[in-house]
C-alpha positions as CSV (number, residue, x, y, z in Angstrom):
1,M,-16.3,-106.6,32.0
2,E,-14.2,-107.3,35.1
3,N,-16.4,-106.0,37.8
4,L,-19.5,-107.6,36.1
5,N,-17.4,-111.0,36.6
6,T,-17.3,-110.1,40.1
7,F,-21.3,-109.9,40.6
8,L,-21.8,-113.0,38.3
9,N,-19.9,-114.9,40.5
10,K,-22.0,-114.2,43.2
11,L,-24.9,-115.9,41.4
12,S,-26.0,-119.6,41.9
13,T,-25.0,-122.2,39.2
14,E,-28.9,-122.1,38.6
15,E,-29.0,-118.3,38.1
16,L,-26.2,-118.5,35.8
17,E,-28.0,-121.3,33.6
18,V,-30.3,-118.4,32.2
19,L,-27.0,-116.4,30.8
20,Y,-25.8,-119.6,29.2
21,T,-28.8,-120.6,27.8
22,L,-29.3,-116.8,26.5
23,L,-25.8,-116.6,25.1
24,A,-25.6,-120.7,23.9
25,V,-22.3,-120.6,26.2
26,K,-21.1,-124.5,25.8
27,D,-18.1,-124.2,28.3
28,K,-19.7,-123.0,31.4
29,T,-17.6,-120.1,33.2
30,V,-18.6,-116.8,33.9
31,E,-15.7,-115.5,31.8
32,N,-17.2,-117.2,29.0
33,I,-20.6,-115.3,29.4
34,T,-18.8,-111.9,29.7
35,A,-16.5,-112.7,26.9
36,K,-19.5,-113.8,24.5
37,F,-21.7,-110.6,25.8
38,S,-19.1,-108.5,25.0
39,A,-18.8,-109.2,21.5
40,L,-22.4,-109.7,20.8
41,T,-23.0,-106.1,18.8
42,L,-19.8,-106.3,17.3
43,P,-19.2,-107.4,13.4
44,F,-18.1,-111.1,13.4
45,G,-18.5,-111.9,16.8
46,G,-15.7,-109.1,18.0
47,R,-13.0,-111.5,16.1
48,F,-11.2,-108.5,14.5
49,Q,-11.5,-105.8,17.2
50,E,-11.3,-105.3,21.0
51,K,-14.2,-106.6,23.2
52,L,-16.7,-103.7,24.8
53,S,-16.7,-103.4,28.0
54,Y,-20.2,-103.6,29.9
55,R,-20.6,-100.1,30.1
56,Q,-19.9,-99.5,26.1
57,V,-22.7,-102.3,25.9
58,L,-24.9,-100.3,27.7
59,G,-24.1,-97.1,25.6
60,E,-24.9,-99.9,22.3
61,I,-28.1,-100.6,24.1
62,C,-29.1,-97.0,24.6
63,E,-28.4,-96.2,21.0
64,K,-30.2,-99.0,19.5
65,E,-33.2,-97.8,21.8
66,N,-33.0,-94.4,21.4
67,I,-32.9,-93.4,25.2
68,E,-30.4,-91.2,27.0
69,F,-27.3,-92.5,28.7
70,D,-26.6,-90.4,31.6
71,S,-22.8,-90.4,31.9
72,N,-22.5,-89.3,35.1
73,L,-24.2,-92.0,36.6
74,K,-21.9,-94.9,38.1
75,T,-22.2,-98.1,36.3
76,S,-25.0,-99.8,38.5
77,E,-26.7,-96.7,38.9
78,L,-26.6,-96.3,35.0
79,E,-28.1,-99.9,34.7
80,R,-30.9,-99.6,36.8
81,D,-31.7,-96.0,34.6
82,I,-31.7,-97.9,31.6
83,F,-33.6,-100.5,33.1
84,Q,-36.3,-98.8,34.0
85,K,-36.2,-96.5,30.7
86,L,-36.4,-99.6,28.5
87,F,-39.8,-100.4,30.6
88,V,-41.0,-96.9,30.2
89,K,-40.3,-97.2,26.4
90,E,-42.3,-100.2,26.2
91,Y,-45.2,-99.1,28.0
92,E,-45.5,-96.1,26.1
93,E,-45.6,-98.0,22.9
94,L,-49.0,-99.3,24.2
95,S,-52.2,-97.4,23.1
96,E,-54.6,-95.9,25.9
97,V,-56.5,-98.7,25.2
98,E,-53.9,-101.4,25.7
99,K,-52.9,-99.2,28.9
100,Q,-56.2,-100.1,30.3
101,E,-56.3,-103.3,29.4
102,F,-52.9,-103.7,31.1
103,I,-54.2,-101.9,34.5
104,N,-56.9,-104.0,34.3
105,K,-55.1,-107.4,34.0
106,L,-53.2,-106.1,36.9
107,E,-56.2,-105.4,38.9
108,K,-57.5,-109.2,38.4
109,K,-54.1,-110.4,39.3
110,G,-54.7,-109.1,42.6
111,L,-52.6,-106.0,43.0
112,N,-54.1,-103.1,44.8
113,K,-54.0,-99.7,43.4
114,N,-50.9,-98.7,45.4
115,Q,-49.1,-101.2,43.9
116,I,-50.4,-100.6,40.3
117,A,-49.5,-97.1,40.7
118,S,-45.9,-97.8,41.6
119,L,-45.6,-99.8,38.6
120,T,-47.1,-97.6,36.1
121,S,-45.9,-94.4,37.4
122,I,-42.4,-95.4,36.7
123,A,-43.1,-94.1,33.1
124,A,-43.2,-90.4,34.6
125,I,-40.4,-90.6,37.0
126,T,-36.8,-91.3,37.4
127,A,-35.0,-94.4,38.4
128,A,-33.9,-92.7,41.5
129,Q,-37.5,-91.4,42.6
130,A,-39.4,-94.7,41.7
131,S,-40.5,-96.8,44.6
132,G,-39.0,-99.9,45.4
133,F,-42.0,-102.2,44.8
134,G,-42.4,-101.2,41.5
135,I,-38.6,-101.6,40.2
136,Y,-38.6,-105.0,42.1
137,L,-42.0,-105.9,40.4
138,L,-40.2,-105.3,37.1
139,A,-37.1,-107.3,38.3
140,S,-39.0,-110.3,39.8
141,T,-41.1,-110.2,36.6
142,T,-38.5,-110.1,33.9
143,V,-36.9,-112.9,35.9
144,G,-40.0,-115.0,35.9
145,A,-40.6,-114.4,32.4
146,I,-37.5,-115.1,30.9
147,T,-36.6,-118.1,32.6
148,S,-40.3,-119.4,32.1
149,L,-39.5,-118.9,28.1
150,L,-36.4,-120.8,28.7
151,G,-37.7,-123.4,30.9
152,V,-34.9,-122.9,33.6
153,T,-35.9,-123.4,36.9
154,L,-34.3,-121.4,39.7
155,P,-34.0,-122.3,43.0
156,F,-37.1,-122.3,45.4
157,V,-35.4,-119.6,47.2
158,V,-35.8,-116.9,44.6
159,Y,-39.1,-117.8,43.9
160,T,-40.0,-117.4,47.7
161,T,-38.3,-113.9,47.7
162,M,-40.5,-113.0,44.9
163,S,-43.9,-114.6,46.5
164,S,-45.3,-111.2,46.9
165,V,-45.4,-110.5,42.9
166,I,-45.3,-114.0,41.9
167,S,-49.1,-113.9,40.8
168,V,-48.6,-111.2,37.9
169,L,-45.6,-113.2,36.4
170,I,-48.1,-115.0,34.2
171,G,-49.5,-112.5,31.5
172,P,-48.8,-108.4,31.5
173,V,-45.9,-107.7,33.2
174,G,-43.9,-110.5,32.5
175,F,-44.2,-110.4,28.9
176,L,-44.0,-106.5,28.8
177,V,-41.0,-106.3,30.4
178,L,-39.3,-108.3,27.6
179,G,-40.8,-105.7,25.0
180,Y,-43.8,-104.9,22.9
181,G,-43.6,-107.6,20.7
182,M,-43.5,-110.1,23.4
183,Y,-46.5,-108.8,25.1
184,K,-48.7,-108.7,22.0
185,S,-47.8,-112.4,21.5
186,F,-48.3,-113.6,24.8
187,K,-50.3,-111.0,27.1
188,D,-53.5,-113.5,27.2
189,V,-51.8,-116.7,28.3
190,K,-53.1,-118.3,31.1
191,S,-50.2,-119.7,32.7
192,L,-46.3,-120.0,32.2
193,D,-47.0,-123.6,31.0
194,E,-49.0,-122.3,28.3
195,A,-46.8,-119.5,27.3
196,G,-44.1,-122.4,27.1
197,V,-46.2,-124.0,24.7
198,I,-47.1,-121.7,22.5
199,F,-43.4,-120.4,22.7
200,K,-42.2,-124.0,21.4
201,Q,-45.3,-124.8,18.9
202,S,-45.0,-121.6,17.2
203,G,-41.3,-122.7,16.0
204,I,-40.0,-119.7,17.5
205,Q,-36.5,-120.1,19.0
206,L,-34.9,-117.6,20.9
207,K,-32.5,-116.8,18.4
208,K,-35.3,-116.1,15.8
209,I,-37.2,-114.0,18.4
210,V,-34.1,-111.6,18.7
211,F,-33.4,-110.7,15.4
212,G,-29.9,-109.3,15.8
213,D,-27.2,-109.3,18.3
214,I,-28.4,-106.2,20.1
215,D,-31.4,-107.6,20.9
216,T,-30.1,-110.4,22.5
217,S,-27.7,-108.0,24.3
218,I,-30.7,-106.4,25.7
219,M,-32.4,-109.5,26.9
220,V,-29.3,-110.6,28.7
221,F,-29.0,-106.9,30.4
222,K,-32.4,-107.1,31.5
223,Y,-31.8,-110.3,33.1
224,I,-28.5,-109.1,34.8
225,A,-30.3,-105.8,35.6
226,S,-32.9,-107.8,37.3
227,M,-30.8,-110.2,39.3
228,R,-28.8,-107.1,40.9
229,I,-32.1,-105.2,41.8
230,I,-33.2,-108.4,43.4
231,K,-30.1,-109.3,45.2
232,I,-30.0,-106.0,46.7
233,N,-33.5,-106.0,47.7
234,D,-32.8,-109.3,49.4
235,L,-30.2,-108.0,51.2
236,R,-32.0,-104.9,52.1
237,D,-34.7,-107.1,53.8
238,K,-32.3,-108.9,55.7
239,I,-31.0,-105.7,57.2
240,A,-34.5,-104.7,57.9
241,L,-35.0,-108.1,59.8
242,E,-32.0,-107.5,61.8
243,Y,-32.9,-103.9,62.8
244,K,-36.2,-105.5,63.9
245,S,-34.3,-107.9,65.7
246,I,-32.4,-105.3,67.7
247,A,-35.5,-103.4,68.5
248,N,-37.2,-106.6,70.0
249,N,-34.2,-107.4,72.1
250,E,-33.7,-104.1,73.2
251,S,-37.4,-103.7,74.1
252,Y,-37.0,-107.1,76.0
253,K,-33.8,-105.6,77.7
254,D,-35.6,-102.6,78.7
255,E,-38.5,-104.8,80.3
256,V,-35.9,-107.3,82.3
257,L,-34.0,-104.0,83.6
258,T,-37.1,-102.6,84.8
259,K,-37.7,-105.9,86.4
260,K,-34.5,-106.2,87.6
261,Q,-34.4,-102.2,89.2
262,A,-37.8,-103.3,91.0
263,L,-36.3,-106.3,92.2
264,K,-33.3,-104.4,93.6
265,N,-35.7,-102.1,95.3
266,N,-37.2,-105.0,96.9
267,I,-34.1,-106.5,98.0
268,N,-33.1,-102.9,99.7
269,L,-36.4,-103.0,101.4
270,V,-36.0,-106.6,102.7
271,S,-32.5,-106.0,103.4
272,K,-33.4,-103.1,106.0
273,S,-36.1,-105.2,107.3
274,I,-33.6,-107.6,108.4
275,Q,-31.5,-104.9,109.9
276,D,-35.0,-103.6,111.8
277,L,-35.4,-107.1,112.9
278,N,-32.0,-108.1,114.0
279,A,-32.8,-105.8,116.8
280,E,-35.5,-108.1,118.0
281,I,-33.9,-111.3,116.9
282,E,-34.9,-113.3,120.1
283,L,-38.8,-112.4,119.8
284,I,-39.4,-112.7,115.8
285,Q,-36.7,-115.3,114.8
286,Q,-39.2,-117.0,112.8
287,Q,-40.3,-113.9,111.1
288,L,-36.5,-113.1,110.3
289,N,-36.1,-117.0,108.9
290,E,-39.0,-116.3,106.4
291,K,-37.4,-112.9,105.3
292,R,-34.0,-114.3,104.7
293,K,-35.8,-117.3,102.8
294,A,-37.5,-114.5,100.7
295,L,-33.8,-112.5,100.2
296,F,-32.6,-115.9,98.8
297,N,-35.6,-116.5,96.2
298,Y,-35.2,-112.7,95.1
299,E,-31.4,-113.1,94.6
300,L,-31.6,-116.1,92.6
301,E,-34.1,-114.6,90.3
302,D,-31.9,-111.4,89.8
303,K,-29.4,-114.0,88.7
304,H,-31.9,-115.2,86.3
305,F,-32.3,-111.8,84.9
306,E,-28.7,-111.4,84.9
307,D,-28.3,-114.1,82.6
308,E,-30.8,-113.2,80.5
309,I,-29.4,-109.6,79.8
310,E,-26.5,-111.1,78.8
311,S,-27.9,-113.4,76.2
312,F,-29.7,-110.2,74.9
313,N,-26.6,-108.5,74.7
314,E,-25.0,-111.3,72.6
315,E,-27.8,-111.4,70.2
316,I,-27.8,-107.7,69.8
317,E,-23.8,-108.1,69.4
318,S,-24.3,-111.0,66.8
319,A,-27.1,-109.1,64.9
320,Q,-25.1,-105.9,64.5
321,T,-22.2,-108.1,63.2
322,E,-24.6,-109.2,60.4
323,I,-25.7,-105.8,59.5
324,K,-22.1,-104.8,59.0
325,F,-21.8,-107.5,56.4
326,H,-25.1,-107.1,54.7
327,K,-23.8,-103.3,54.3
328,K,-20.7,-104.1,53.0
329,D,-22.0,-106.3,50.4
330,I,-24.8,-103.5,49.3
331,V,-21.6,-101.1,49.0
332,F,-20.2,-104.3,47.0
333,Y,-23.0,-105.0,44.7
334,Q,-23.9,-101.2,44.3
335,N,-20.1,-100.5,43.2
336,N,-19.5,-103.5,41.1
C-alpha cells in the first residue's frame, strides 16, 4: 500500500475525511486508512494473516464483481479500468426501460447529446478509449454522491472544478455509480439534502448498506479512483491553460516584433533623412531639429517595446517552468 499512501498524502484533510468516515478510522492518518483498507476483505480483519497490497485488493474486487483483472496494466491504469467496468456492470443491470429513463433524466439535468453519449458509450468501449468528459463525469458524480450521503463537505475548489457536471450529481448518475441498488433507492430524489434525509430516516447506516467488507472496499476504491481521475484532470486543465498563456504571449510578442521592425525601418529612414539634411543644414535647420525630435521619440518608443518583449519572455519562461512541474505531477500520479 506504499504507493497508495503516497497518493493519499496528496489529498486535503477534507478529502481524506471521506475515507476516515467510510472506514471508521478514529486515529486519522493515511497509514491507518490503508491499513484498514488492506484488511477489509480478510477474515477477522486480517488479524491472522498478512495484509493485502492495493493490487491484491483490486483483484478481490474483480473476483467479487466477476469482472476481468487485466494484469498487463500498471496499477493506476488498472484502477481506472476497474472503475469503468464497475459502472458498465451497474449500467448493464438496468432494463432497457430503465436505461431510457436514465438518459431522459440526464437530458432534463441539462446534458447535451454529446455529453450523454460520452457517458453511455462507456459501456461499449475500453477505459483507454473513453472520452475525458465521460470518465470525469463518473468520477465527479461518484465523489458527489458519496460525500452527500456521508454528510462530508469538500473544499469549495473541488466543487468549482466539477461545475460543468455538478447539476447531475443529484439523481441518476450520482447514485448509479454507487451501485444498482443505490440507484433504485435514490433515483427519484430532487436534491442531495432530500437524499440525506431519506438516507437517515430509513434507518440505513453505511455499514448496513454494505453487507460485507468487500462492499466497503468497493466504495472506498470508487472514491480513491475518482479522486485520482479528478486530480489528473485538474492538472491537465492547468497545463492546457499554461499552453494557452504561452500561445497568447507568443502572439503578442510577434505583434510587438512586427511593430519594432517597422519602427526600426522608420528610424533608418529618419537617419538617412538627417544625413541628407546635414548637407543643407544652414538652410533647413528648423526642419532638421524637428526630425531629431522625431528620432528621439521613436527611440523612446523602441525602448518601451524592448521592455515589453523582456516581460513577455519572463512570463513565457515562468509558464514553461510550471508545465514541467505539472507534467512531473501527472507522471507521479500515474505511477503511484
